[in-house]
Residue frames relative to the residue before (quaternion, step in Angstrom):
aa qw qx qy qz dx dy dz
M 1.0000 0.0000 0.0000 0.0000 0.00 0.00 0.00
K 0.4094 -0.7289 0.4928 0.2414 3.59 -0.74 1.02
T 0.4387 -0.6904 0.5073 0.2713 3.55 -0.94 0.87
K 0.6286 -0.5446 0.3986 0.3865 3.56 -1.24 0.44
T 0.7823 0.0525 -0.0151 0.6205 3.57 1.08 -0.77
D 0.4778 -0.6713 0.4792 0.3022 3.58 -0.93 0.85
I 0.8164 0.0066 0.0760 0.5724 3.57 0.75 -1.11
V 0.0178 -0.7606 0.6484 0.0276 3.56 -1.00 0.85
S 0.1135 -0.8043 0.5822 0.0344 3.53 -1.13 0.63
I 0.2554 -0.7492 0.5977 0.1275 3.53 -1.26 0.60
G 0.4134 0.7143 -0.5102 0.2418 3.57 -1.01 0.70
E 0.5491 -0.5848 0.4707 0.3673 3.51 -1.23 -0.55
A 0.1872 -0.7362 0.6410 0.1098 3.54 -0.90 1.00
L 0.1258 -0.8081 0.5745 0.0341 3.55 -1.03 0.78
I 0.4803 -0.5871 0.5499 0.3496 3.49 -1.35 0.23
E 0.2276 -0.7999 0.5505 0.0726 3.55 -0.81 1.06
F 0.0630 -0.7537 0.6525 0.0472 3.53 -1.13 0.79
V 0.1256 -0.8136 0.5675 0.0170 3.56 -0.48 1.26
K 0.3792 -0.7199 0.5356 0.2260 3.56 -0.81 1.02
I 0.2226 -0.7862 0.5687 0.0949 3.54 -0.72 1.14
P 0.4625 -0.6930 0.4715 0.2890 3.60 -0.74 1.00
K 0.0521 -0.7784 0.6255 0.0122 3.57 -1.02 0.90
E 0.3949 -0.7655 0.4652 0.2044 3.55 -0.78 1.02
Q 0.8184 0.2898 -0.1211 0.4812 3.61 0.92 -0.83
D 0.7271 0.3638 -0.2202 0.5390 3.61 1.23 -0.11
S 0.3456 -0.7767 0.4922 0.1870 3.57 -0.60 1.13
R 0.5525 0.6074 -0.4083 0.3989 3.62 1.19 -0.30
P 0.4611 -0.7039 0.4570 0.2883 3.61 -0.81 0.94
L 0.1386 -0.7562 0.6354 0.0723 3.54 -1.11 0.77
Y 0.1125 -0.8155 0.5671 0.0260 3.57 -0.74 1.07
S 0.2609 -0.7355 0.6077 0.1469 3.52 -1.12 0.82
Q 0.3325 -0.7655 0.5168 0.1907 3.59 -0.74 1.04
G 0.0897 0.7755 -0.6192 0.0848 3.53 -0.95 0.97
F 0.5070 -0.6268 0.4961 0.3225 3.54 -1.20 -0.58
G 0.0079 0.8080 -0.5888 0.0211 3.57 -1.10 0.68
G 0.3530 0.6726 -0.5981 0.2554 3.50 -1.37 -0.26
D 0.4615 -0.7637 0.3635 0.2676 3.55 -0.28 1.30
T 0.7226 0.4346 -0.2737 0.4626 3.59 0.80 -0.91
S 0.6025 0.5259 -0.3533 0.4854 3.59 1.13 -0.55
N 0.6168 0.5387 -0.3365 0.4648 3.58 0.99 -0.83
A 0.6611 0.5211 -0.3060 0.4447 3.56 0.93 -0.94
M 0.6739 0.4925 -0.3056 0.4581 3.60 0.95 -0.83
I 0.6321 0.5099 -0.3374 0.4762 3.58 1.05 -0.67
A 0.6365 0.5166 -0.3287 0.4690 3.59 0.98 -0.79
A 0.6572 0.5050 -0.3097 0.4660 3.58 0.96 -0.86
A 0.6440 0.5197 -0.3221 0.4598 3.57 0.99 -0.82
R 0.6591 0.5067 -0.3115 0.4603 3.59 0.99 -0.76
Q 0.6633 0.4586 -0.3121 0.5023 3.59 1.25 -0.27
G 0.6695 -0.5437 0.2830 0.4197 3.60 1.25 0.13
A 0.5190 0.6344 -0.4251 0.3840 3.61 1.23 0.03
S 0.3956 -0.6505 0.5767 0.2964 3.55 -1.22 0.46
T 0.0338 -0.8344 0.5465 -0.0625 3.56 -0.66 1.14
G 0.0945 -0.7802 0.6152 0.0624 3.53 -1.30 0.41
Y 0.2383 -0.7736 0.5727 0.1293 3.55 -1.16 0.60
I 0.1699 -0.7710 0.6112 0.0553 3.54 -1.11 0.87
S 0.3385 0.7266 -0.5248 0.2865 3.59 -0.55 1.13
A 0.3307 -0.6776 0.5858 0.2973 3.52 -1.31 -0.56
V 0.1259 -0.7639 0.6275 0.0830 3.56 -1.16 0.67
G 0.5669 -0.6202 0.4304 0.3297 3.54 -1.24 0.41
G 0.5225 -0.6136 0.4873 0.3361 3.52 -1.31 0.25
D 0.4810 0.6403 -0.4388 0.4076 3.55 0.77 1.09
P 0.7041 -0.4585 0.3053 0.4481 3.62 -1.19 0.19
F 0.6058 0.5571 -0.3619 0.4378 3.61 1.08 -0.63
G 0.6379 0.5172 -0.3279 0.4671 3.58 1.01 -0.78
D 0.6368 0.5207 -0.3194 0.4705 3.57 1.02 -0.79
L 0.6360 0.5342 -0.3304 0.4484 3.58 1.00 -0.80
L 0.6537 0.5079 -0.3208 0.4601 3.59 1.00 -0.76
I 0.6284 0.5175 -0.3380 0.4723 3.59 0.97 -0.79
E 0.6518 0.5065 -0.3081 0.4730 3.59 0.97 -0.86
L 0.6133 0.5549 -0.3415 0.4464 3.58 1.05 -0.78
W 0.6944 0.4719 -0.2898 0.4595 3.58 0.77 -1.01
Q 0.6246 0.5243 -0.3427 0.4665 3.59 1.01 -0.72
R 0.6673 0.5117 -0.2904 0.4567 3.56 0.95 -0.92
E 0.7347 0.4214 -0.2226 0.4828 3.57 1.03 -0.81
G 0.5021 -0.6765 0.4202 0.3373 3.60 1.22 -0.05
V 0.4698 0.6297 -0.4616 0.4120 3.58 1.17 0.62
S 0.4035 -0.7245 0.4988 0.2520 3.60 -0.64 1.05
S 0.1516 -0.7901 0.5894 0.0731 3.58 -0.90 0.96
S 0.2843 0.7840 -0.5082 0.2150 3.59 1.16 0.49
G 0.6893 0.4628 -0.2730 0.4860 3.59 1.22 -0.45
V 0.5671 0.5819 -0.3811 0.4410 3.59 1.30 0.16
I 0.1690 -0.7832 0.5917 0.0887 3.57 -0.80 1.01
K 0.3291 -0.7333 0.5595 0.2024 3.58 -1.18 0.53
R 0.1602 -0.7626 0.6228 0.0697 3.54 -0.98 0.98
P 0.3301 -0.8121 0.4408 0.1928 3.62 -0.02 1.28
Q 0.7431 0.4298 -0.2364 0.4552 3.61 0.99 -0.73
D 0.6885 0.4803 -0.2637 0.4751 3.60 1.26 -0.13
P 0.4907 -0.6939 0.4474 0.2785 3.59 -1.10 0.64
T 0.4367 -0.6229 0.5737 0.3036 3.51 -1.37 0.29
G 0.5009 -0.6916 0.4368 0.2828 3.59 -0.91 0.90
V 0.1709 -0.7596 0.6239 0.0671 3.53 -1.28 0.64
Y 0.0244 0.7846 -0.6183 -0.0394 3.57 -1.18 0.51
F 0.3165 -0.7400 0.5745 0.1490 3.52 -1.29 0.58
V 0.1835 -0.8004 0.5679 0.0564 3.56 -0.97 0.93
Q 0.1829 -0.7046 0.6739 0.1260 3.50 -1.10 0.86
P 0.3536 -0.7815 0.4601 0.2294 3.64 -0.20 1.20
D 0.0702 0.7612 -0.6405 0.0739 3.50 -1.14 0.82
P 0.4993 -0.6932 0.4240 0.3005 3.62 -0.76 0.97
S 0.8205 0.2464 -0.1087 0.5042 3.60 1.04 -0.66
G 0.7469 0.4190 -0.2217 0.4664 3.57 1.08 -0.61
R 0.3953 -0.6801 0.5602 0.2597 3.56 -1.36 -0.23
S 0.0915 0.7892 -0.6004 0.0909 3.58 -0.64 1.10
F 0.1095 0.8077 -0.5599 0.1488 3.56 -0.22 1.34
S 0.0758 -0.7385 0.6655 0.0772 3.52 -1.26 0.61
Y 0.2203 -0.8170 0.5268 0.0809 3.57 -0.76 1.08
A 0.0500 -0.7235 0.6861 0.0575 3.52 -1.30 0.63
R 0.3938 0.7437 -0.4287 0.3288 3.55 0.43 1.25
R 0.3329 0.7475 -0.5126 0.2599 3.59 1.19 0.31
G 0.8296 0.1558 -0.1377 0.5183 3.60 -0.82 0.99
S 0.3230 0.7731 -0.4913 0.2381 3.56 1.23 0.42
A 0.6706 -0.5033 0.3623 0.4071 3.55 -1.26 0.46
A 0.6721 0.5072 -0.3109 0.4409 3.59 0.90 -0.88
S 0.6354 0.5409 -0.3425 0.4316 3.59 1.04 -0.68
L 0.6668 0.4842 -0.2940 0.4842 3.59 1.25 -0.36
F 0.4349 0.6889 -0.4605 0.3524 3.59 1.30 0.00
G 0.0298 -0.8313 0.5545 -0.0235 3.58 -0.89 0.92
P 0.7692 -0.3932 0.2447 0.4402 3.59 -1.28 0.11
N 0.6753 0.5078 -0.3059 0.4388 3.60 0.98 -0.74
D 0.6209 0.5515 -0.3357 0.4446 3.59 1.29 -0.22
L 0.5021 0.6946 -0.4114 0.3103 3.60 1.24 -0.23
P 0.3169 -0.7020 0.5989 0.2195 3.60 -1.05 0.76
E 0.2380 -0.8477 0.4533 0.1389 3.56 0.28 1.29
E 0.6479 0.5279 -0.3331 0.4365 3.61 0.94 -0.77
T 0.6163 0.5481 -0.3414 0.4508 3.58 1.07 -0.71
I 0.6658 0.4917 -0.2972 0.4760 3.57 0.95 -0.88
A 0.6685 0.5195 -0.3023 0.4381 3.57 0.90 -0.92
A 0.7211 0.4571 -0.2485 0.4576 3.59 1.07 -0.70
A 0.5736 0.6298 -0.3698 0.3709 3.60 1.23 -0.27
G 0.5287 -0.6046 0.4888 0.3408 3.53 -1.29 0.32
V 0.7919 0.0371 0.0201 0.6092 3.57 1.05 -0.87
L 0.1853 -0.7024 0.6725 0.1412 3.52 -1.24 0.69
H 0.1028 -0.8050 0.5836 0.0302 3.58 -0.70 1.10
V 0.0465 0.7906 -0.6055 0.0785 3.57 -0.79 1.09
S 0.2062 -0.7924 0.5624 0.1152 3.56 -1.27 0.21
A 0.5945 -0.5595 0.4428 0.3707 3.52 -1.29 0.38
L 0.5715 0.5769 -0.3893 0.4347 3.58 1.11 -0.52
S 0.6460 0.5059 -0.3164 0.4761 3.57 0.98 -0.83
Q 0.6420 0.5213 -0.3225 0.4605 3.58 1.02 -0.76
A 0.6391 0.5722 -0.3192 0.4027 3.57 1.12 -0.66
I 0.6348 0.6061 -0.3482 0.3293 3.60 1.04 -0.61
S 0.8063 -0.1293 0.0839 0.5710 3.63 1.10 -0.49
T 0.6232 -0.5306 0.4232 0.3888 3.54 -1.29 0.34
T 0.6700 0.5065 -0.3140 0.4427 3.60 0.91 -0.85
M 0.6412 0.4968 -0.3379 0.4775 3.60 1.02 -0.69
R 0.6098 0.5369 -0.3570 0.4609 3.61 1.02 -0.70
E 0.6612 0.5009 -0.3060 0.4672 3.57 0.92 -0.88
A 0.6425 0.5269 -0.3215 0.4541 3.59 1.00 -0.80
I 0.6650 0.5057 -0.3045 0.4576 3.57 0.95 -0.86
T 0.6430 0.5091 -0.3260 0.4702 3.59 0.97 -0.78
K 0.6553 0.4974 -0.3100 0.4765 3.58 0.94 -0.85
A 0.6439 0.5278 -0.3238 0.4493 3.60 0.95 -0.85
A 0.6454 0.5135 -0.3232 0.4640 3.59 0.98 -0.80
G 0.6298 0.5260 -0.3321 0.4651 3.59 1.05 -0.71
I 0.6319 0.5146 -0.3241 0.4805 3.59 1.01 -0.81
A 0.6448 0.5339 -0.3193 0.4442 3.56 0.94 -0.91
R 0.7026 0.4743 -0.2809 0.4500 3.58 0.77 -0.99
E 0.6295 0.5332 -0.3326 0.4571 3.60 1.09 -0.63
N 0.7718 0.3415 -0.1603 0.5118 3.58 1.20 -0.55
D 0.5325 -0.6695 0.3798 0.3521 3.59 1.25 0.51
T 0.3936 0.6578 -0.5200 0.3767 3.56 1.09 0.76
L 0.4302 -0.7011 0.5018 0.2675 3.59 -0.75 1.01
V 0.2509 -0.7490 0.5937 0.1534 3.57 -1.13 0.71
S 0.1185 -0.7820 0.6116 0.0205 3.54 -0.75 1.15
Y 0.0637 -0.8262 0.5585 -0.0375 3.58 -0.86 1.00
D 0.1447 -0.7563 0.6351 0.0613 3.54 -0.83 1.10
T 0.3232 -0.7797 0.5086 0.1700 3.60 -0.63 1.12
N 0.0872 0.8539 -0.5018 0.1072 3.56 1.22 0.66
L 0.1248 -0.8392 0.5293 0.0021 3.57 -0.45 1.26
R 0.0398 0.7709 -0.6334 0.0545 3.58 -0.81 1.07
L 0.1935 -0.8385 0.5022 0.0854 3.56 -0.10 1.29
N 0.5677 0.5398 -0.4192 0.4588 3.60 1.22 0.15
L 0.6482 0.4847 -0.3243 0.4897 3.59 1.31 0.12
W 0.7960 -0.0458 0.0311 0.6028 3.61 1.14 -0.53
S 0.6174 -0.5627 0.3995 0.3776 3.56 -1.28 0.24
L 0.6127 -0.5438 0.4218 0.3885 3.55 -1.24 0.46
E 0.6245 0.5506 -0.3400 0.4374 3.60 1.01 -0.75
L 0.6895 0.4555 -0.2828 0.4870 3.59 0.87 -0.93
A 0.6131 0.5475 -0.3475 0.4512 3.58 1.05 -0.74
R 0.6623 0.5038 -0.3088 0.4606 3.59 0.86 -0.93
E 0.6655 0.5166 -0.3000 0.4475 3.56 0.88 -0.99
T 0.6943 0.4835 -0.2726 0.4581 3.58 0.88 -0.98
I 0.6773 0.4960 -0.2953 0.4561 3.57 0.88 -0.94
E 0.6644 0.5021 -0.3127 0.4569 3.59 0.87 -0.88
A 0.6506 0.5124 -0.3199 0.4603 3.59 1.05 -0.70
F 0.7062 0.4699 -0.2671 0.4572 3.57 1.08 -0.70
L 0.5415 0.6832 -0.3917 0.2944 3.60 1.04 -0.71
P 0.6517 0.5167 -0.3533 0.4284 3.69 0.87 -0.67
L 0.6409 0.5245 -0.3265 0.4555 3.60 1.22 -0.32
A 0.6550 0.5638 -0.2922 0.4095 3.59 1.24 -0.39
D 0.3109 -0.7406 0.5730 0.1626 3.54 -1.05 0.89
I 0.7697 0.1501 -0.0585 0.6177 3.57 1.11 -0.78
I 0.0647 -0.8160 0.5744 -0.0062 3.59 -0.73 1.08
F 0.1438 -0.7855 0.6004 0.0439 3.54 -0.99 0.98
P 0.0360 0.7836 -0.6189 0.0403 3.63 -0.03 1.20
S 0.2944 -0.6873 0.6198 0.2382 3.55 -1.36 0.23
D 0.5933 -0.6289 0.3565 0.3542 3.56 -0.96 0.80
D 0.6717 0.4916 -0.3219 0.4511 3.62 0.91 -0.80
E 0.6752 0.4775 -0.2937 0.4795 3.57 0.99 -0.80
A 0.6224 0.5400 -0.3411 0.4524 3.59 1.04 -0.74
A 0.6066 0.5514 -0.3559 0.4486 3.59 1.07 -0.67
Q 0.6697 0.4846 -0.2936 0.4801 3.58 1.01 -0.78
L 0.7186 0.4674 -0.2565 0.4465 3.55 0.95 -0.88
T 0.8127 0.2768 -0.1065 0.5015 3.58 0.97 -0.85
G 0.4227 -0.6957 0.4767 0.3318 3.59 1.14 -0.50
L 0.5796 0.5865 -0.3653 0.4321 3.59 1.30 0.06
S 0.1767 -0.7942 0.5727 0.1004 3.58 -1.12 0.64
D 0.6100 0.5504 -0.3589 0.4430 3.60 1.13 -0.53
P 0.5036 -0.6888 0.4242 0.3033 3.63 -0.69 1.03
D 0.6695 0.4910 -0.3143 0.4603 3.60 0.90 -0.84
A 0.6385 0.5187 -0.3273 0.4649 3.58 1.02 -0.74
I 0.6295 0.5204 -0.3300 0.4733 3.58 1.04 -0.76
A 0.6519 0.5095 -0.3135 0.4659 3.58 0.92 -0.91
D 0.6451 0.5185 -0.3186 0.4620 3.58 0.94 -0.87
H 0.6217 0.5640 -0.3360 0.4271 3.56 0.97 -0.89
Y 0.7356 0.4158 -0.2463 0.4747 3.60 0.80 -0.96
L 0.6030 0.5451 -0.3621 0.4562 3.60 1.09 -0.56
E 0.6056 0.5897 -0.3522 0.4018 3.58 1.08 -0.67
Y 0.6282 0.5333 -0.3356 0.4565 3.58 1.20 -0.38
G 0.6414 -0.5610 0.3151 0.4180 3.58 1.27 -0.05
A 0.3873 0.7351 -0.4787 0.2836 3.58 1.24 0.15
K 0.4302 -0.6792 0.5346 0.2605 3.56 -1.17 0.66
I 0.7903 0.0786 -0.0079 0.6076 3.57 1.12 -0.76
V 0.0469 -0.7488 0.6599 0.0413 3.55 -1.09 0.81
V 0.0636 -0.7715 0.6325 0.0265 3.56 -0.89 0.97
L 0.1585 -0.8012 0.5746 0.0529 3.56 -0.31 1.30
K 0.2359 -0.7866 0.5597 0.1111 3.56 -0.45 1.24
R 0.0684 -0.8378 0.5412 -0.0225 3.57 -0.76 1.10
G 0.5707 -0.6295 0.3770 0.3687 3.56 1.12 0.65
G 0.8483 -0.0848 0.0948 0.5141 3.55 -0.87 -1.02
E 0.6176 0.5443 -0.3430 0.4524 3.59 1.27 -0.30
G 0.5800 -0.5910 0.3788 0.4134 3.59 1.25 -0.02
A 0.4875 -0.6315 0.5010 0.3354 3.56 -1.02 -0.80
L 0.2830 -0.7029 0.6186 0.2079 3.53 -1.30 0.43
L 0.1691 -0.7753 0.6053 0.0631 3.54 -0.65 1.17
A 0.0428 0.8187 -0.5675 0.0766 3.58 -0.68 1.08
T 0.0281 -0.7363 0.6756 0.0228 3.52 -1.19 0.77
P 0.6861 -0.4569 0.3251 0.4635 3.63 -1.16 0.06
D 0.7628 0.3916 -0.1900 0.4783 3.60 1.17 -0.53
M 0.8121 0.1038 -0.0393 0.5728 3.63 1.16 -0.33
R 0.0063 -0.7638 0.6395 0.0870 3.50 -1.36 0.12
Q 0.0358 -0.8070 0.5878 -0.0439 3.53 -1.06 0.77
V 0.3941 -0.6895 0.5574 0.2419 3.55 -1.06 0.82
I 0.1667 -0.7671 0.6150 0.0745 3.54 -0.88 1.01
K 0.3533 -0.7697 0.4930 0.1992 3.58 -0.48 1.19
S 0.4426 -0.6499 0.5423 0.2960 3.53 -1.19 0.59
H 0.4160 -0.6762 0.5429 0.2739 3.55 -1.28 0.33
K 0.4060 -0.7511 0.4730 0.2172 3.54 -0.70 1.13
V 0.1355 0.7590 -0.6226 0.1340 3.52 -0.73 1.16
E 0.5227 -0.5791 0.4949 0.3827 3.56 -1.28 0.12
A 0.1875 -0.8230 0.5308 0.0761 3.55 -0.16 1.30
V 0.1023 -0.8020 0.5868 0.0443 3.55 -1.00 0.89
D 0.8029 0.0248 0.0236 0.5951 3.59 1.13 -0.57
S 0.2801 -0.8028 0.5073 0.1401 3.57 -0.56 1.17
T 0.3985 0.7457 -0.4646 0.2633 3.61 1.27 -0.13
G 0.8528 0.1781 -0.1408 0.4703 3.57 -0.87 0.98
A 0.4395 0.7211 -0.4580 0.2776 3.60 1.21 -0.09
G 0.6851 0.4739 -0.2858 0.4736 3.58 0.90 -0.90
D 0.6234 0.5405 -0.3357 0.4546 3.57 1.10 -0.69
S 0.6823 0.4740 -0.2925 0.4735 3.57 0.87 -0.93
Y 0.5964 0.5538 -0.3617 0.4548 3.57 1.13 -0.63
A 0.6857 0.4886 -0.2941 0.4524 3.57 0.81 -0.99
G 0.6856 0.4986 -0.2961 0.4400 3.58 0.82 -0.95
S 0.6952 0.4574 -0.2827 0.4770 3.56 0.90 -0.88
F 0.5819 0.5576 -0.3769 0.4567 3.61 1.09 -0.62
L 0.6756 0.4942 -0.3011 0.4569 3.58 0.82 -0.96
A 0.6388 0.5348 -0.3317 0.4426 3.59 0.95 -0.85
Y 0.7377 0.4151 -0.2385 0.4761 3.58 0.81 -0.97
F 0.6020 0.5410 -0.3690 0.4569 3.59 1.12 -0.50
L 0.6487 0.4971 -0.3205 0.4788 3.59 0.95 -0.79
E 0.6686 0.5145 -0.2974 0.4470 3.57 1.02 -0.78
T 0.8191 0.2889 -0.1148 0.4821 3.57 0.78 -1.04
G 0.3373 -0.7385 0.5100 0.2843 3.60 1.09 -0.64
D 0.6378 0.5150 -0.3069 0.4836 3.59 1.32 0.06
P 0.3185 -0.7845 0.4938 0.1983 3.64 -0.36 1.14
V 0.6020 0.5576 -0.3723 0.4337 3.62 1.11 -0.52
I 0.6451 0.4947 -0.3148 0.4899 3.58 0.92 -0.88
A 0.6547 0.5246 -0.3113 0.4464 3.56 0.91 -0.93
A 0.6813 0.4898 -0.2928 0.4584 3.60 0.91 -0.89
R 0.6488 0.5124 -0.3251 0.4592 3.60 0.97 -0.77
R 0.6745 0.4688 -0.3004 0.4848 3.58 0.94 -0.81
A 0.6226 0.5383 -0.3410 0.4543 3.58 1.04 -0.71
A 0.6117 0.5465 -0.3482 0.4538 3.59 1.10 -0.66
I 0.6223 0.5239 -0.3336 0.4765 3.59 1.08 -0.69
V 0.6478 0.5165 -0.3138 0.4639 3.58 0.97 -0.87
A 0.6712 0.5034 -0.3037 0.4515 3.59 0.86 -0.93
A 0.6325 0.5295 -0.3298 0.4592 3.58 1.03 -0.77
G 0.6457 0.5071 -0.3181 0.4741 3.56 1.01 -0.76
T 0.6418 0.5511 -0.3215 0.4255 3.55 1.03 -0.79
V 0.7177 0.4449 -0.2667 0.4646 3.61 0.88 -0.87
S 0.6010 0.5908 -0.3568 0.4030 3.61 1.22 -0.23
G 0.7556 0.2609 -0.1878 0.5708 3.60 1.28 0.00
Y 0.5866 -0.5948 0.4280 0.3448 3.55 -1.31 0.18
G 0.7466 0.3788 -0.3018 0.4560 3.53 -1.12 0.81
A 0.6131 -0.6074 0.3874 0.3240 3.53 -1.29 0.48
I 0.8360 0.2116 -0.0914 0.4980 3.61 0.95 -0.74
D 0.5361 0.6522 -0.4214 0.3311 3.62 1.04 -0.57
P 0.7649 0.3805 -0.2411 0.4604 3.66 0.80 -0.84
V 0.4320 0.7122 -0.4744 0.2849 3.64 1.20 -0.11
P 0.3611 -0.7677 0.4826 0.2175 3.63 -0.57 1.08
Y 0.4615 -0.6675 0.5207 0.2651 3.53 -1.29 0.51
R 0.7579 -0.4375 0.2735 0.3991 3.51 -1.34 0.45
D 0.6779 0.5082 -0.3184 0.4254 3.61 0.73 -0.99
A 0.6694 0.4891 -0.3018 0.4707 3.58 0.95 -0.85
V 0.6324 0.5345 -0.3305 0.4529 3.58 1.03 -0.76
L 0.6959 0.4640 -0.2820 0.4700 3.58 0.83 -0.95
E 0.6200 0.5285 -0.3443 0.4667 3.59 1.09 -0.65
S 0.6481 0.5065 -0.3124 0.4751 3.58 0.99 -0.83
E 0.6278 0.5315 -0.3266 0.4655 3.57 1.01 -0.81
K 0.6639 0.5115 -0.3053 0.4521 3.58 0.89 -0.91
N 0.6789 0.5034 -0.2893 0.4495 3.58 0.98 -0.84
Q 0.6805 0.4918 -0.2842 0.4629 3.57 1.19 -0.45
V 0.5389 0.6297 -0.4029 0.3882 3.57 1.24 -0.25
């Protein structure tokens, strides 16, 4: 029986301002876009043909309206998004970098940070194929952490897979709290998306196979270790395989890991084959880093499948 939604996700979507390089004018110029790791992932999944939904809160301001319009335009259901008229929608600023991450946040007291366990649309989670969450979402507030833990429990009670990106932002919480929270959540996750640089901070490990083993020990069915330009290591209890990255001229790494996770989930649900899903996700991530912003450059399904065909 087909689920009502393939993938649903919980977190905070934000308004994004990306600094655009200018050669002759020292005054900064920013391009307005949209971000938020789990929202980015759902948009990427939707562009690959999956039915997706988002669970969060936005403010009663023009930025909140823009996010609702974005999800409608991208085909992401926002029925799980509540509006808080008296609270602001979060904003962040990006200094583009082909390989690194440079973010500044203006989101203290945001509507999404006030989202809590009682705000969850439990039936939506129970009916989904996958629930996708992240450590970044857990970092924004205690109530959001509680909501994510409760959502994972609902998912597991209803055979909904739990996907977890260990996305680490140390300007939102301490490394100690991040480690404690992530380690407590890992046993609830079926699919885990760590990044090698963040895993080194969280676990002290640097060898890709050791990192994969570490996360598999928590009971995950699939671990996809994202390694930037080095590609990814796909690991299950029975196999592991290096997934090569696609060579492109990278200008901005923002959202690459998010688009990888979302597109992996979309293609994994479609094919049941994690190798196919990982290879297609690598194409999506390469497209994402070739343009500015978290979602504008994310390629659509037809382009991904065409690129895959040309590489065979």
